[in-house]
A tleap script that builds the chain and sets N, CA, C and O, in Angstrom:
source leaprc.protein.ff14SB
mol = sequence {
  NMET GLU LYS LEU LYS PRO HIE LEU GLU ASP
  ILE ASN ARG LYS ALA SER TYR ALA GLU GLU
  LEU TYR GLY VAL ARG ILE ARG TYR VAL PRO
  LEU ILE THR GLU GLU ARG THR ILE VAL PHE
  ASP ARG GLN SER TRP LYS ILE LYS VAL LEU
  GLU GLU GLY ARG TYR LEU SER THR ASP GLU
  ILE GLU LYS LEU GLU GLU LYS ILE LEU GLU
  ASN ILE LYS LYS GLY LEU VAL GLU LEU TYR
  LEU THR LEU THR PHE GLY GLU ASP VAL GLY
  LEU GLY GLU CGLY
}
set mol.1.N position { 60.596 -33.251 -30.493 }
set mol.1.CA position { 60.874 -32.913 -29.057 }
set mol.1.C position { 62.373 -32.060 -28.626 }
set mol.1.O position { 62.580 -31.516 -27.542 }
set mol.2.N position { 63.323 -32.122 -29.802 }
set mol.2.CA position { 64.352 -31.305 -29.421 }
set mol.2.C position { 64.150 -29.772 -28.852 }
set mol.2.O position { 64.679 -29.159 -27.926 }
set mol.3.N position { 63.161 -29.437 -29.808 }
set mol.3.CA position { 62.647 -27.833 -29.825 }
set mol.3.C position { 61.774 -27.647 -28.387 }
set mol.3.O position { 61.696 -26.538 -27.860 }
set mol.4.N position { 61.139 -28.820 -27.815 }
set mol.4.CA position { 60.664 -28.549 -26.457 }
set mol.4.C position { 61.464 -28.542 -25.351 }
set mol.4.O position { 61.277 -27.855 -24.347 }
set mol.5.N position { 62.575 -29.495 -25.587 }
set mol.5.CA position { 63.467 -29.851 -24.127 }
set mol.5.C position { 63.706 -28.720 -23.372 }
set mol.5.O position { 63.306 -28.717 -22.208 }
set mol.6.N position { 64.440 -27.499 -23.939 }
set mol.6.CA position { 64.875 -26.361 -23.004 }
set mol.6.C position { 63.409 -25.714 -22.701 }
set mol.6.O position { 63.437 -25.009 -21.692 }
set mol.7.N position { 62.554 -25.762 -23.127 }
set mol.7.CA position { 61.342 -25.137 -22.735 }
set mol.7.C position { 60.835 -26.061 -21.213 }
set mol.7.O position { 60.481 -25.454 -20.202 }
set mol.8.N position { 60.878 -27.378 -21.278 }
set mol.8.CA position { 60.585 -28.132 -20.465 }
set mol.8.C position { 61.358 -27.831 -19.507 }
set mol.8.O position { 60.950 -27.451 -18.410 }
set mol.9.N position { 62.382 -27.949 -19.774 }
set mol.9.CA position { 63.787 -27.414 -18.386 }
set mol.9.C position { 63.220 -26.339 -17.755 }
set mol.9.O position { 63.016 -26.294 -16.542 }
set mol.10.N position { 62.897 -25.261 -18.729 }
set mol.10.CA position { 62.405 -23.914 -17.914 }
set mol.10.C position { 61.208 -24.014 -17.009 }
set mol.10.O position { 61.218 -23.677 -15.825 }
set mol.11.N position { 60.108 -24.537 -17.705 }
set mol.11.CA position { 58.953 -24.858 -16.852 }
set mol.11.C position { 59.271 -25.663 -15.466 }
set mol.11.O position { 58.778 -25.305 -14.396 }
set mol.12.N position { 60.071 -26.692 -15.582 }
set mol.12.CA position { 60.165 -27.591 -14.577 }
set mol.12.C position { 61.083 -26.624 -13.381 }
set mol.12.O position { 60.944 -26.749 -12.164 }
set mol.13.N position { 61.820 -25.870 -13.911 }
set mol.13.CA position { 62.658 -24.848 -12.867 }
set mol.13.C position { 61.523 -23.998 -12.128 }
set mol.13.O position { 61.552 -23.847 -10.907 }
set mol.14.N position { 60.385 -23.377 -13.045 }
set mol.14.CA position { 59.573 -22.753 -12.410 }
set mol.14.C position { 58.609 -23.533 -11.580 }
set mol.14.O position { 58.037 -23.016 -10.621 }
set mol.15.N position { 58.453 -24.583 -11.884 }
set mol.15.CA position { 57.427 -25.398 -11.087 }
set mol.15.C position { 58.299 -25.584 -9.740 }
set mol.15.O position { 57.785 -25.497 -8.625 }
set mol.16.N position { 59.427 -25.803 -9.913 }
set mol.16.CA position { 60.170 -26.210 -8.658 }
set mol.16.C position { 60.395 -25.027 -7.608 }
set mol.16.O position { 60.581 -25.207 -6.405 }
set mol.17.N position { 60.359 -24.016 -8.134 }
set mol.17.CA position { 60.280 -22.385 -7.414 }
set mol.17.C position { 59.230 -22.577 -6.649 }
set mol.17.O position { 59.254 -22.632 -5.420 }
set mol.18.N position { 57.853 -22.733 -7.665 }
set mol.18.CA position { 56.673 -22.828 -6.695 }
set mol.18.C position { 56.637 -23.633 -6.073 }
set mol.18.O position { 55.833 -23.435 -5.161 }
set mol.19.N position { 57.117 -24.577 -6.027 }
set mol.19.CA position { 56.865 -25.872 -4.820 }
set mol.19.C position { 57.535 -25.548 -3.829 }
set mol.19.O position { 57.019 -25.859 -2.756 }
set mol.20.N position { 58.722 -24.917 -3.773 }
set mol.20.CA position { 59.500 -24.485 -2.819 }
set mol.20.C position { 58.903 -23.094 -1.930 }
set mol.20.O position { 59.133 -22.819 -0.753 }
set mol.21.N position { 58.247 -22.502 -2.705 }
set mol.21.CA position { 57.745 -21.022 -2.391 }
set mol.21.C position { 56.312 -21.540 -1.480 }
set mol.21.O position { 56.100 -21.165 -0.327 }
set mol.22.N position { 55.363 -22.510 -2.290 }
set mol.22.CA position { 54.281 -22.718 -1.552 }
set mol.22.C position { 54.234 -23.910 -0.755 }
set mol.22.O position { 53.378 -24.141 0.099 }
set mol.23.N position { 55.257 -24.709 -1.092 }
set mol.23.CA position { 55.252 -26.046 -0.194 }
set mol.23.C position { 54.128 -27.150 -0.735 }
set mol.23.O position { 53.632 -27.843 0.153 }
set mol.24.N position { 53.762 -27.340 -1.834 }
set mol.24.CA position { 53.180 -27.943 -2.547 }
set mol.24.C position { 53.607 -28.685 -3.718 }
set mol.24.O position { 53.937 -28.044 -4.716 }
set mol.25.N position { 53.649 -30.173 -3.731 }
set mol.25.CA position { 54.104 -30.585 -4.721 }
set mol.25.C position { 53.573 -30.915 -5.852 }
set mol.25.O position { 52.444 -31.406 -5.893 }
set mol.26.N position { 54.398 -30.667 -7.084 }
set mol.26.CA position { 53.698 -30.478 -8.286 }
set mol.26.C position { 54.323 -31.403 -9.312 }
set mol.26.O position { 55.504 -31.422 -9.657 }
set mol.27.N position { 53.256 -32.220 -9.771 }
set mol.27.CA position { 53.678 -33.461 -10.620 }
set mol.27.C position { 53.639 -33.151 -12.171 }
set mol.27.O position { 54.498 -33.370 -13.026 }
set mol.28.N position { 52.059 -32.426 -12.308 }
set mol.28.CA position { 52.037 -32.091 -13.640 }
set mol.28.C position { 51.572 -30.818 -13.846 }
set mol.28.O position { 50.761 -30.249 -13.114 }
set mol.29.N position { 52.285 -30.177 -15.245 }
set mol.29.CA position { 51.981 -28.913 -15.406 }
set mol.29.C position { 51.054 -28.964 -16.785 }
set mol.29.O position { 51.511 -29.723 -17.639 }
set mol.30.N position { 50.166 -28.467 -17.038 }
set mol.30.CA position { 49.173 -28.204 -18.177 }
set mol.30.C position { 50.165 -27.453 -19.297 }
set mol.30.O position { 50.808 -26.409 -19.186 }
set mol.31.N position { 50.061 -28.252 -20.260 }
set mol.31.CA position { 50.724 -27.457 -21.713 }
set mol.31.C position { 49.461 -26.926 -22.743 }
set mol.31.O position { 49.381 -25.885 -23.396 }
set mol.32.N position { 48.425 -28.177 -22.604 }
set mol.32.CA position { 47.460 -27.668 -23.430 }
set mol.32.C position { 46.184 -28.200 -22.902 }
set mol.32.O position { 46.108 -29.403 -22.656 }
set mol.33.N position { 44.919 -27.215 -22.657 }
set mol.33.CA position { 43.793 -27.545 -21.957 }
set mol.33.C position { 42.378 -27.237 -22.855 }
set mol.33.O position { 41.434 -26.612 -22.372 }
set mol.34.N position { 42.388 -27.814 -24.324 }
set mol.34.CA position { 41.374 -27.831 -25.099 }
set mol.34.C position { 40.590 -29.159 -25.042 }
set mol.34.O position { 39.994 -29.478 -24.013 }
set mol.35.N position { 40.591 -29.967 -26.195 }
set mol.35.CA position { 39.557 -30.740 -26.039 }
set mol.35.C position { 40.277 -31.727 -24.824 }
set mol.35.O position { 39.622 -32.000 -23.818 }
set mol.36.N position { 41.454 -32.156 -24.976 }
set mol.36.CA position { 41.913 -33.005 -23.923 }
set mol.36.C position { 43.204 -32.215 -23.207 }
set mol.36.O position { 43.943 -31.420 -23.789 }
set mol.37.N position { 43.285 -32.564 -22.008 }
set mol.37.CA position { 44.386 -32.030 -21.120 }
set mol.37.C position { 45.733 -32.750 -21.223 }
set mol.37.O position { 46.007 -33.830 -20.700 }
set mol.38.N position { 46.525 -31.992 -21.973 }
set mol.38.CA position { 47.708 -32.621 -22.080 }
set mol.38.C position { 48.809 -31.926 -21.271 }
set mol.38.O position { 48.937 -30.702 -21.282 }
set mol.39.N position { 49.712 -32.867 -20.467 }
set mol.39.CA position { 50.418 -32.027 -19.212 }
set mol.39.C position { 52.084 -32.820 -19.441 }
set mol.39.O position { 52.415 -33.808 -20.097 }
set mol.40.N position { 52.678 -32.104 -18.788 }
set mol.40.CA position { 54.247 -32.549 -18.530 }
set mol.40.C position { 54.515 -33.048 -17.280 }
set mol.40.O position { 54.601 -32.329 -16.285 }
set mol.41.N position { 54.653 -34.246 -17.275 }
set mol.41.CA position { 54.629 -35.294 -16.125 }
set mol.41.C position { 56.197 -35.124 -15.634 }
set mol.41.O position { 57.052 -35.855 -16.134 }
set mol.42.N position { 56.536 -34.173 -14.677 }
set mol.42.CA position { 57.530 -33.840 -13.890 }
set mol.42.C position { 58.398 -35.071 -13.338 }
set mol.42.O position { 59.619 -34.983 -13.202 }
set mol.43.N position { 57.764 -36.071 -13.072 }
set mol.43.CA position { 58.467 -37.116 -12.375 }
set mol.43.C position { 59.026 -37.993 -13.405 }
set mol.43.O position { 60.023 -38.615 -13.038 }
set mol.44.N position { 58.661 -38.178 -14.507 }
set mol.44.CA position { 59.045 -39.021 -15.756 }
set mol.44.C position { 59.606 -38.201 -16.968 }
set mol.44.O position { 60.017 -38.773 -17.978 }
set mol.45.N position { 59.607 -37.011 -16.846 }
set mol.45.CA position { 59.878 -36.087 -17.750 }
set mol.45.C position { 59.365 -36.746 -18.840 }
set mol.45.O position { 60.185 -37.264 -19.598 }
set mol.46.N position { 57.809 -36.878 -19.174 }
set mol.46.CA position { 57.149 -37.074 -20.292 }
set mol.46.C position { 55.800 -36.432 -20.506 }
set mol.46.O position { 55.301 -35.760 -19.603 }
set mol.47.N position { 55.177 -36.611 -21.681 }
set mol.47.CA position { 54.018 -35.507 -21.963 }
set mol.47.C position { 52.808 -36.757 -22.070 }
set mol.47.O position { 52.796 -37.795 -22.731 }
set mol.48.N position { 51.956 -36.250 -21.253 }
set mol.48.CA position { 50.730 -37.382 -21.098 }
set mol.48.C position { 49.527 -36.457 -21.359 }
set mol.48.O position { 49.500 -35.226 -21.359 }
set mol.49.N position { 48.647 -37.247 -21.557 }
set mol.49.CA position { 47.183 -37.067 -21.685 }
set mol.49.C position { 46.616 -37.617 -20.480 }
set mol.49.O position { 46.639 -38.797 -20.129 }
set mol.50.N position { 46.003 -36.436 -19.770 }
set mol.50.CA position { 45.663 -36.835 -18.347 }
set mol.50.C position { 44.279 -37.587 -18.035 }
set mol.50.O position { 44.070 -38.272 -17.033 }
set mol.51.N position { 43.387 -37.339 -19.057 }
set mol.51.CA position { 42.097 -38.036 -19.031 }
set mol.51.C position { 42.240 -39.582 -19.401 }
set mol.51.O position { 41.569 -40.462 -18.862 }
set mol.52.N position { 43.142 -39.788 -20.332 }
set mol.52.CA position { 43.628 -41.029 -20.715 }
set mol.52.C position { 44.810 -41.913 -19.673 }
set mol.52.O position { 45.000 -43.127 -19.610 }
set mol.53.N position { 45.376 -40.975 -19.041 }
set mol.53.CA position { 46.277 -41.859 -18.035 }
set mol.53.C position { 47.331 -42.434 -18.891 }
set mol.53.O position { 47.830 -43.422 -18.353 }
set mol.54.N position { 47.893 -42.122 -20.160 }
set mol.54.CA position { 48.618 -42.489 -21.077 }
set mol.54.C position { 49.847 -41.576 -21.573 }
set mol.54.O position { 49.456 -40.410 -21.611 }
set mol.55.N position { 51.061 -41.678 -21.929 }
set mol.55.CA position { 51.843 -41.040 -22.326 }
set mol.55.C position { 51.847 -40.963 -23.820 }
set mol.55.O position { 51.695 -41.985 -24.488 }
set mol.56.N position { 52.021 -39.749 -24.387 }
set mol.56.CA position { 52.102 -39.457 -25.928 }
set mol.56.C position { 53.298 -40.182 -26.590 }
set mol.56.O position { 54.397 -40.232 -26.038 }
set mol.57.N position { 53.083 -40.653 -27.606 }
set mol.57.CA position { 54.106 -41.322 -28.192 }
set mol.57.C position { 54.922 -40.198 -29.074 }
set mol.57.O position { 54.468 -39.057 -28.991 }
set mol.58.N position { 56.066 -40.392 -29.901 }
set mol.58.CA position { 57.001 -39.355 -30.329 }
set mol.58.C position { 56.311 -38.792 -31.457 }
set mol.58.O position { 56.619 -37.662 -31.834 }
set mol.59.N position { 55.435 -39.436 -32.024 }
set mol.59.CA position { 54.663 -38.885 -33.180 }
set mol.59.C position { 53.637 -38.005 -32.849 }
set mol.59.O position { 53.446 -36.907 -33.371 }
set mol.60.N position { 53.019 -38.496 -32.010 }
set mol.60.CA position { 51.936 -37.551 -31.296 }
set mol.60.C position { 52.380 -36.221 -30.585 }
set mol.60.O position { 51.624 -35.253 -30.510 }
set mol.61.N position { 53.589 -36.232 -30.093 }
set mol.61.CA position { 54.143 -35.099 -29.573 }
set mol.61.C position { 54.594 -34.112 -30.524 }
set mol.61.O position { 54.407 -32.900 -30.423 }
set mol.62.N position { 55.294 -34.801 -31.600 }
set mol.62.CA position { 55.703 -33.894 -32.903 }
set mol.62.C position { 54.547 -33.180 -33.348 }
set mol.62.O position { 54.689 -31.993 -33.641 }
set mol.63.N position { 53.286 -33.785 -33.455 }
set mol.63.CA position { 52.139 -33.104 -33.942 }
set mol.63.C position { 51.734 -31.887 -33.190 }
set mol.63.O position { 51.567 -30.805 -33.752 }
set mol.64.N position { 51.569 -32.089 -31.832 }
set mol.64.CA position { 51.397 -31.182 -30.915 }
set mol.64.C position { 52.722 -30.209 -30.289 }
set mol.64.O position { 52.796 -29.625 -29.207 }
set mol.65.N position { 53.486 -30.269 -31.159 }
set mol.65.CA position { 54.753 -29.719 -30.611 }
set mol.65.C position { 54.387 -27.956 -30.952 }
set mol.65.O position { 54.432 -27.103 -30.065 }
set mol.66.N position { 54.102 -27.714 -32.118 }
set mol.66.CA position { 54.071 -26.226 -32.414 }
set mol.66.C position { 53.022 -25.493 -31.283 }
set mol.66.O position { 53.211 -24.397 -30.754 }
set mol.67.N position { 51.921 -26.364 -31.073 }
set mol.67.CA position { 50.633 -25.831 -30.056 }
set mol.67.C position { 51.567 -25.529 -28.622 }
set mol.67.O position { 51.790 -24.447 -28.079 }
set mol.68.N position { 51.919 -26.612 -28.318 }
set mol.68.CA position { 52.788 -26.518 -26.984 }
set mol.68.C position { 53.722 -25.718 -26.948 }
set mol.68.O position { 54.089 -25.397 -25.817 }
set mol.69.N position { 54.423 -25.125 -28.093 }
set mol.69.CA position { 55.453 -24.238 -28.023 }
set mol.69.C position { 54.626 -22.811 -27.857 }
set mol.69.O position { 54.816 -21.972 -26.976 }
set mol.70.N position { 53.630 -22.755 -28.965 }
set mol.70.CA position { 52.951 -21.470 -28.742 }
set mol.70.C position { 52.326 -21.125 -27.315 }
set mol.70.O position { 52.246 -19.985 -26.855 }
set mol.71.N position { 51.902 -22.279 -26.699 }
set mol.71.CA position { 51.382 -21.980 -25.496 }
set mol.71.C position { 52.134 -21.183 -24.316 }
set mol.71.O position { 51.907 -20.188 -23.628 }
set mol.72.N position { 53.120 -22.120 -24.442 }
set mol.72.CA position { 54.307 -21.517 -23.642 }
set mol.72.C position { 54.957 -20.289 -23.932 }
set mol.72.O position { 55.401 -19.657 -22.973 }
set mol.73.N position { 55.120 -19.746 -25.297 }
set mol.73.CA position { 55.414 -18.653 -25.506 }
set mol.73.C position { 54.598 -17.616 -25.111 }
set mol.73.O position { 55.107 -16.643 -24.555 }
set mol.74.N position { 53.136 -17.683 -25.357 }
set mol.74.CA position { 52.160 -16.920 -25.376 }
set mol.74.C position { 52.001 -16.651 -23.450 }
set mol.74.O position { 51.306 -15.757 -22.970 }
set mol.75.N position { 52.754 -17.573 -22.685 }
set mol.75.CA position { 52.736 -17.351 -21.223 }
set mol.75.C position { 51.317 -18.545 -20.651 }
set mol.75.O position { 51.170 -18.875 -19.474 }
set mol.76.N position { 50.597 -18.927 -21.583 }
set mol.76.CA position { 49.689 -19.836 -20.937 }
set mol.76.C position { 50.015 -20.867 -20.120 }
set mol.76.O position { 49.234 -21.226 -19.239 }
set mol.77.N position { 51.153 -21.437 -20.306 }
set mol.77.CA position { 51.193 -22.273 -19.351 }
set mol.77.C position { 51.910 -22.125 -17.925 }
set mol.77.O position { 51.889 -22.974 -17.033 }
set mol.78.N position { 52.608 -20.763 -17.884 }
set mol.78.CA position { 52.548 -20.205 -16.527 }
set mol.78.C position { 51.552 -19.866 -16.032 }
set mol.78.O position { 51.465 -20.095 -14.826 }
set mol.79.N position { 50.411 -19.202 -16.695 }
set mol.79.CA position { 49.173 -19.363 -16.226 }
set mol.79.C position { 48.304 -20.448 -15.744 }
set mol.79.O position { 47.538 -20.346 -14.785 }
set mol.80.N position { 48.480 -21.536 -16.501 }
set mol.80.CA position { 47.983 -22.920 -15.946 }
set mol.80.C position { 48.511 -23.193 -14.784 }
set mol.80.O position { 47.810 -23.728 -13.925 }
set mol.81.N position { 50.027 -22.837 -14.503 }
set mol.81.CA position { 50.580 -23.359 -13.455 }
set mol.81.C position { 49.937 -22.405 -12.041 }
set mol.81.O position { 49.617 -22.906 -10.963 }
set mol.82.N position { 49.864 -20.990 -12.383 }
set mol.82.CA position { 49.159 -20.118 -11.383 }
set mol.82.C position { 47.898 -20.614 -11.082 }
set mol.82.O position { 47.622 -20.686 -9.885 }
set mol.83.N position { 47.094 -20.961 -11.866 }
set mol.83.CA position { 45.401 -21.306 -11.842 }
set mol.83.C position { 45.668 -22.549 -10.735 }
set mol.83.O position { 45.159 -22.580 -9.615 }
set mol.84.N position { 46.383 -23.350 -11.174 }
set mol.84.CA position { 46.746 -24.812 -10.283 }
set mol.84.C position { 46.858 -24.252 -9.137 }
set mol.84.O position { 45.954 -24.577 -8.367 }
set mol.85.N position { 47.820 -23.340 -8.607 }
set mol.85.CA position { 48.094 -23.140 -7.565 }
set mol.85.C position { 47.013 -22.271 -6.622 }
set mol.85.O position { 47.021 -22.325 -5.392 }
set mol.86.N position { 46.207 -21.568 -7.308 }
set mol.86.CA position { 45.121 -21.026 -6.730 }
set mol.86.C position { 44.261 -21.747 -6.052 }
set mol.86.O position { 43.846 -21.349 -4.964 }
set mol.87.N position { 43.841 -22.987 -6.625 }
set mol.87.CA position { 43.000 -24.057 -6.353 }
set mol.87.C position { 43.723 -24.910 -5.358 }
set mol.87.O position { 43.239 -25.059 -4.236 }
set mol.88.N position { 44.731 -25.419 -5.661 }
set mol.88.CA position { 45.640 -26.268 -4.672 }
set mol.88.C position { 45.796 -25.627 -3.072 }
set mol.88.O position { 45.523 -26.092 -1.965 }
set mol.89.N position { 46.321 -24.446 -3.490 }
set mol.89.CA position { 46.672 -23.740 -2.272 }
set mol.89.C position { 45.458 -22.731 -1.643 }
set mol.89.O position { 45.347 -22.400 -0.462 }
set mol.90.N position { 44.658 -22.374 -2.675 }
set mol.90.CA position { 43.637 -21.572 -1.830 }
set mol.90.C position { 43.905 -20.142 -1.818 }
set mol.90.O position { 43.208 -19.447 -1.078 }
set mol.91.N position { 45.009 -19.478 -2.682 }
set mol.91.CA position { 45.537 -17.976 -2.989 }
set mol.91.C position { 44.221 -17.265 -3.004 }
set mol.91.O position { 43.251 -17.720 -3.611 }
set mol.92.N position { 44.195 -16.108 -2.307 }
set mol.92.CA position { 43.372 -15.115 -2.612 }
set mol.92.C position { 41.914 -15.337 -1.581 }
set mol.92.O position { 41.010 -14.502 -1.547 }
set mol.93.N position { 41.913 -16.396 -0.920 }
set mol.93.CA position { 40.816 -16.803 -0.288 }
set mol.93.C position { 40.985 -16.016 1.063 }
set mol.93.O position { 42.091 -15.851 1.578 }
set mol.94.N position { 39.843 -15.555 1.586 }
set mol.94.CA position { 39.834 -14.841 2.758 }
set mol.94.C position { 39.614 -15.561 4.224 }
set mol.94.O position { 39.613 -14.882 5.251 }
savepdb mol mol.pdb
quit
């Protein structure tokens, strides 16, 4: 989790900026969207399985840490954040 912490802080800053810019509250930021949707809960600062509504244990986070870091470094997490705003705010609709 220590490797993830600075990245989660960065994600939190970006989400805060997006909230300010668009005026829409963002509680969850998707980290992995494959078999299950794994999100960063900005309110509790925990990582959660969205479909199950439960927070991951430390062991589960450690198993997914490399995949989460990979998605962050590839820019997928920012893409997920952008796509979420596209749906919630309706960007691009005429």
